C-alpha positions in Angstrom: -0.9 -12.9 13.4 -1.3 -9.6 15.2 -4.8 -9.0 16.6 -6.8 -6.6 14.4 -7.9 -3.5 16.4 -8.9 -0.2 14.9 -9.5 2.6 17.4 -12.2 5.1 16.5 -10.4 8.1 18.1 -7.3 9.7 16.6 -5.4 9.9 19.9 -5.9 6.1 20.4 -4.9 5.5 16.8 -1.7 7.4 17.2 -0.9 5.5 20.4 -1.4 2.2 18.5 0.8 3.3 15.7 3.6 4.0 18.1 3.2 0.6 19.6 3.2 -1.2 16.3 6.0 0.6 14.5 8.8 -1.3 16.2 7.2 -4.5 15.0 7.8 -3.8 11.3 10.6 -6.0 10.1 12.9 -5.5 7.1 13.9 -9.0 6.0 15.0 -11.0 3.0 12.0 -11.3 0.6 10.4 -14.6 -0.4 12.3 -16.7 -2.9 9.3 -18.0 -4.7 6.5 -15.6 -5.8 3.6 -17.0 -7.8 0.9 -14.5 -7.1 0.8 -10.8 -6.0 -2.1 -8.8 -4.7 -3.0 -5.1 -4.9 -5.5 -3.1 -2.9 -7.3 0.2 -3.1 -10.2 2.1 -1.5 -12.7 4.6 -2.8 -15.4 6.6 -1.0 -19.0 7.5 -1.5 -19.3 10.3 1.0 -23.0 10.9 0.3 -23.8 7.4 1.4 -21.1 7.3 4.0 -19.5 4.1 2.7 -16.0 3.0 1.6 -15.5 0.6 -1.3 -12.4 -1.6 -1.0 -11.0 -4.0 -3.6 -8.3 -6.6 -3.7 -7.0 -8.0 -7.0 -4.8 -11.1 -7.3 -2.5 -11.4 -10.3 -0.1 -14.1 -11.4 3.6 -13.2 -11.2 5.5 -12.2 -13.2 2.9 -12.4 -16.0 0.5 -10.0 -14.2 -2.6 -11.7 -15.4 -5.6 -11.0 -13.2 -6.8 -14.2 -11.4 -9.4 -12.8 -9.0 -11.1 -9.6 -7.9 -12.9 -9.2 -4.6 -14.8 -6.0 -3.6 -16.4 -5.1 -0.3 -18.5 -2.1 0.8 -18.5 -1.0 4.4 -19.6 2.1 6.4 -16.9 4.7 6.8 -15.8 4.3 10.5 -13.0 6.9 10.8 -12.6 10.5 9.8 -9.9 11.7 7.3 -6.8 12.6 9.4 -3.4 13.0 7.7 -1.1 10.2 8.9 -4.0 8.0 10.1 -5.1 6.6 6.7 -4.7 3.1 8.1 -7.7 3.5 10.4 -9.9 4.7 7.6 -8.9 2.1 5.0 -7.4 -0.9 6.7 -10.7 -2.2 8.2 -12.3 -2.8 4.9 -9.1 -4.0 3.3 -8.3 -6.4 6.1 -11.8 -7.9 5.9 -11.2 -8.6 2.2 -7.6 -9.8 2.5 -7.8 -12.0 5.6 -9.6 -14.9 3.8 -7.3 -14.4 0.8 -4.0 -14.3 2.5 -3.0 -17.8 1.6 -3.6 -17.0 -2.1 -0.9 -14.4 -2.6 2.8 -14.0 -1.8 3.3 -10.2 -1.9 1.0 -7.3 -1.3 1.2 -3.9 -3.2 -0.5 -1.0 -1.4 -1.3 2.4 -2.8 0.0 4.1 0.4 3.0 4.5 2.6 5.0 1.9 4.5 7.8 3.2 6.6 7.7 6.5 4.7 5.4 7.9 7.4 6.0 10.3 10.3 5.6 7.4 12.8 7.1 4.8 10.4 3.9 2.8 10.0 1.6 3.8 7.1 -1.2 1.7 5.6 1.2 -0.8 3.9 3.0 -1.5 7.1 -0.2 -1.8 9.1 -1.7 -4.3 6.7 1.6 -6.2 6.5 1.7 -6.7 10.2 -2.0 -7.7 10.4 -1.5 -10.3 7.6 2.1 -11.2 8.3 2.8 -10.8 4.6 5.6 -9.1 2.5 4.1 -5.7 1.8 5.3 -2.9 -0.4 4.1 0.8 -0.1 4.0 2.5 -3.5 2.3 5.9 -2.9 1.6 8.5 -5.6 2.4 11.4 -3.2 4.8 12.1 -0.4 3.7 12.1 3.2 7.0 13.0 4.9 10.7 13.5 4.2 12.6 15.0 1.3 14.4 13.8 -1.8 18.2 13.5 -1.5 19.7 14.4 -4.8 18.2 15.1 -8.3 15.9 12.6 -9.8 16.6 11.6 -13.4 13.9 11.6 -16.0 14.4 8.0 -17.3 12.4 5.0 -16.2 14.2 3.4 -13.2 15.8 6.7 -12.0 15.7 6.9 -8.2 16.9 8.9 -5.2 16.6 8.3 -1.5 13.7 9.7 0.5 14.9 10.8 3.9 13.0 12.0 7.0 14.8 13.5 10.0 18.1 11.9 8.9 16.6 8.4 8.3 16.2 6.7 5.0 12.5 5.9 4.8 12.0 5.1 1.2 12.9 5.8 -2.4 11.6 8.2 -5.0 11.3 6.1 -8.1 10.4 7.0 -11.6 8.4 4.2 -13.4 7.8 6.0 -16.7 10.1 8.4 -18.5 9.3 12.0 -17.7 6.2 11.1 -15.6 5.8 11.9 -11.9 7.5 9.4 -9.6 6.2 7.0 -7.0 7.2 6.9 -3.3 8.3 3.4 -2.5 8.9 2.1 1.0 9.0 -1.1 2.9 5.7 -2.2 4.3 6.7 -5.3 6.1 8.9 -8.4 5.6 11.0 -7.2 2.7 13.9 -4.8 1.9 13.8 -1.5 0.2 16.0 -2.4 -2.8 13.8 -5.4 -3.5 10.7 -3.3 -3.2 12.0 -0.9 -5.8 12.6 -3.7 -8.3 9.3 -5.3 -7.6 7.5 -2.0 -8.3 9.4 -1.5 -11.6 8.6 -5.1 -12.6 5.0 -4.6 -11.8 4.7 -1.4 -13.8 5.8 -2.4 -17.3 3.4 0.0 -19.1 1.9 2.5 -16.7 3.1 4.8 -13.9 1.3 2.8 -11.2 2.1 -0.9 -10.6 -0.5 -3.2 -12.2 -1.8 -4.7 -8.9 -2.8 -1.4 -7.5 -3.9 -0.1 -10.9 -6.3 -3.0 -11.3 -7.6 -2.5 -7.8 -8.2 1.2 -8.5 -10.3 0.2 -11.6 -12.2 -2.3 -9.5 -13.2 0.2 -6.8 -14.2 2.8 -9.4 -16.4 0.3 -11.2 -18.0 -0.9 -7.9 -18.6 2.6 -6.7 -20.7 3.3 -9.8 -22.9 0.3 -9.0 -23.7 1.3 -5.4 -27.6 1.7 -5.3 -28.8 5.3 -5.0 
């Protein structure tokens, strides 16, 4: 696996992104999927801590099998395009011992749909050497090509500087879409179908939805 390094200065972080981006691989997805994982991070700025969570679910039943939460000091400022260096350290520390227990990772963040083609999903995928899907709730870069339909499953390409970087995908009728992109070790069309399959009832895929619930609960339990 790639050595985990997280620079504390933005200039060094950008340089590392440019070094890592060519390593992201789009490949055939795994044939056998038994478990998937989802991750999320929340912040308690008053206490200066980040709360990360990873949830493991069976596939395709989406039954929660395990929830792991970790609280760490915030080590990187908020800088657009550098979310990896704010969130990946706590998530990597959670996921590293769990990596043999899941087959695919869902990340509430960007994969290749990033100005330097390496968002949080791609960074984690490289560190863990796992198939990883970016399924963000907002767009970081690029523009929609075409008109997105209102039905579940409607999709249009997301393009940035002439390059297809992802898909704008509607998971619920008439509800805001998600921005799906390859994180690592998968293909975009497969990532789209995985996100739809993982979101049978809600806008957000169940793995990241459950991770969001876990961090919200844990944040409330942080001692004053």
